[in-house]
C-alpha positions in Angstrom: -175.0 -212.9 172.0 -177.5 -215.8 171.9 -181.0 -215.9 170.4 -182.5 -215.8 173.9 -180.7 -212.4 174.4 -182.6 -211.1 171.5 -186.0 -211.9 173.1 -184.9 -210.6 176.4 -183.5 -207.4 174.9 -186.8 -206.7 173.1 -188.7 -207.2 176.4 -191.7 -209.2 177.6 -194.4 -207.1 175.9 -192.7 -207.6 172.5 -192.2 -211.3 173.3 -195.9 -211.7 173.9 -196.7 -210.0 170.6 -194.3 -212.4 168.8 -196.0 -215.4 170.3 -199.5 -214.1 169.5 -198.3 -213.6 165.9 -197.5 -217.3 165.4 -199.6 -218.8 162.6 -200.7 -222.4 163.2 -201.4 -222.7 159.5 -197.8 -221.7 158.6 -196.4 -224.2 161.1 -198.4 -226.9 159.4 -197.5 -225.7 155.9 -193.8 -225.8 156.7 -194.1 -229.1 158.6 -192.8 -227.8 161.9 -196.1 -228.0 163.8 -195.4 -231.3 165.6 -191.8 -230.5 166.4 -192.8 -227.1 167.8 -195.6 -228.6 169.8 -193.2 -231.0 171.5 -190.5 -228.4 172.1 -193.1 -226.0 173.5 -194.5 -228.7 175.8 -198.0 -228.2 174.5 -200.8 -230.8 174.0 -202.1 -228.8 171.1 -201.0 -225.6 169.4 -203.8 -223.0 169.0 -204.1 -219.3 169.7 -205.5 -219.8 173.2 -202.7 -222.3 174.2 -200.1 -219.9 172.8 -201.5 -216.9 174.6 -201.7 -218.7 177.9 -198.1 -220.0 177.5 -196.4 -216.6 177.1 -195.3 -216.4 180.8 -194.0 -220.0 180.8 -192.3 -219.5 177.4 -190.7 -216.2 178.8 -189.4 -218.2 181.9 -187.8 -220.8 179.6 -186.2 -218.0 177.5 -184.9 -216.4 180.6 -183.2 -219.6 181.8 -182.0 -219.6 178.9 -183.2 -222.6 177.0 -181.4 -222.0 173.7 -182.9 -225.0 171.9 -186.4 -223.8 172.7 -185.4 -220.2 171.7 -184.2 -221.4 168.3 -187.4 -223.4 167.6 -189.5 -220.5 168.8 -187.7 -218.2 166.4 -188.4 -220.6 163.5 -192.1 -220.6 164.4 -192.2 -216.8 164.6 -190.3 -216.3 161.4 -192.2 -218.7 159.2 -195.3 -217.0 160.3 -194.0 -213.7 158.8 -192.4 -214.8 155.5 -194.2 -211.9 153.6 -192.3 -209.4 155.7 -189.1 -211.3 155.5 -189.3 -211.4 151.7 -190.1 -207.7 151.6 -187.0 -206.9 153.8 -184.7 -209.1 151.8 -186.0 -207.6 148.5 -185.4 -204.1 149.9 -181.8 -205.0 150.8 -181.3 -206.8 147.4 -180.5 -210.1 149.1 -181.2 -213.1 146.8 -183.7 -215.5 148.3 -186.5 -217.9 147.6 -189.7 -216.9 149.3 -187.7 -215.6 152.3 -185.2 -218.4 152.5 -181.5 -218.1 151.6 -180.1 -220.5 149.1 -178.0 -223.2 150.7 -174.3 -222.2 151.2 -175.0 -218.5 150.2 -172.9 -215.9 151.9 -175.4 -213.1 152.6 -173.1 -211.0 154.7 -172.0 -208.7 151.8 -175.6 -207.5 151.4 -175.8 -206.2 155.0 -173.8 -202.9 154.6 -173.3 -200.4 157.4 -176.6 -198.9 158.6 -178.8 -201.6 157.1 -180.7 -202.0 160.3 -181.8 -198.4 160.4 -182.7 -198.4 156.7 -184.9 -201.5 157.1 -186.5 -200.2 160.3 -187.4 -196.8 158.7 -188.7 -198.4 155.5 -191.0 -200.9 157.3 -191.9 -199.1 160.5 -195.7 -198.9 160.5 -196.0 -201.5 157.7 -195.3 -204.5 160.0 -195.6 -204.8 163.8 -192.6 -203.3 165.5 -192.0 -206.4 167.6 -191.6 -208.7 164.6 -189.7 -206.2 162.6 -187.2 -205.6 165.4 -187.0 -209.4 166.1 -186.2 -210.1 162.4 -183.5 -207.4 162.3 -182.0 -208.8 165.4 -182.3 -212.4 164.2 -180.4 -211.5 161.1 -177.7 -209.7 163.2 -177.4 -212.8 165.5 -177.5 -215.5 162.9 -175.5 -214.0 160.0 -173.4 -211.2 161.5 -172.4 -212.5 165.0 -173.8 -209.4 166.7 -172.9 -209.0 170.4 -175.7 -206.7 171.4 -179.4 -206.2 170.6 -180.3 -203.6 168.0 -182.8 -201.0 169.2 -184.0 -198.4 166.7 -183.2 -194.8 167.5 -186.0 -192.8 168.9 -187.9 -190.7 166.3 -186.7 -187.5 168.0 -183.1 -188.6 167.6 -183.5 -189.4 163.9 
């Protein structure tokens, strides 16, 4: 599975929510604004430009443009570090403001069923699109997942 598969697996509506949730301030704080602007092919990054770019971004993800997909994931995730810290704290994963220490093996902290535990704990606290994206990003980046995680329907739980 590639990161573009995560976006595609969550669907175009969730993708649009992820794009609309990007914080320009956080991009500047973490010094990724300029790099993201170039990779996104935008003259400037603001909420209107991001909103209007959703269909074009979706097309690039669908190609798939993995380099763009990775940069987009970084922009999405730095915009939600509060949620990331809360999820990692809940799982007992050591981190520094949502970032893993260099060379840390985080895999042992992700025990069987962690996805459902995280989803149940934070459902309704954070937007479903970003919560599902982060769960899947962890599965892709750390655990080599081969399929997109989709939470069980409430009636099946």
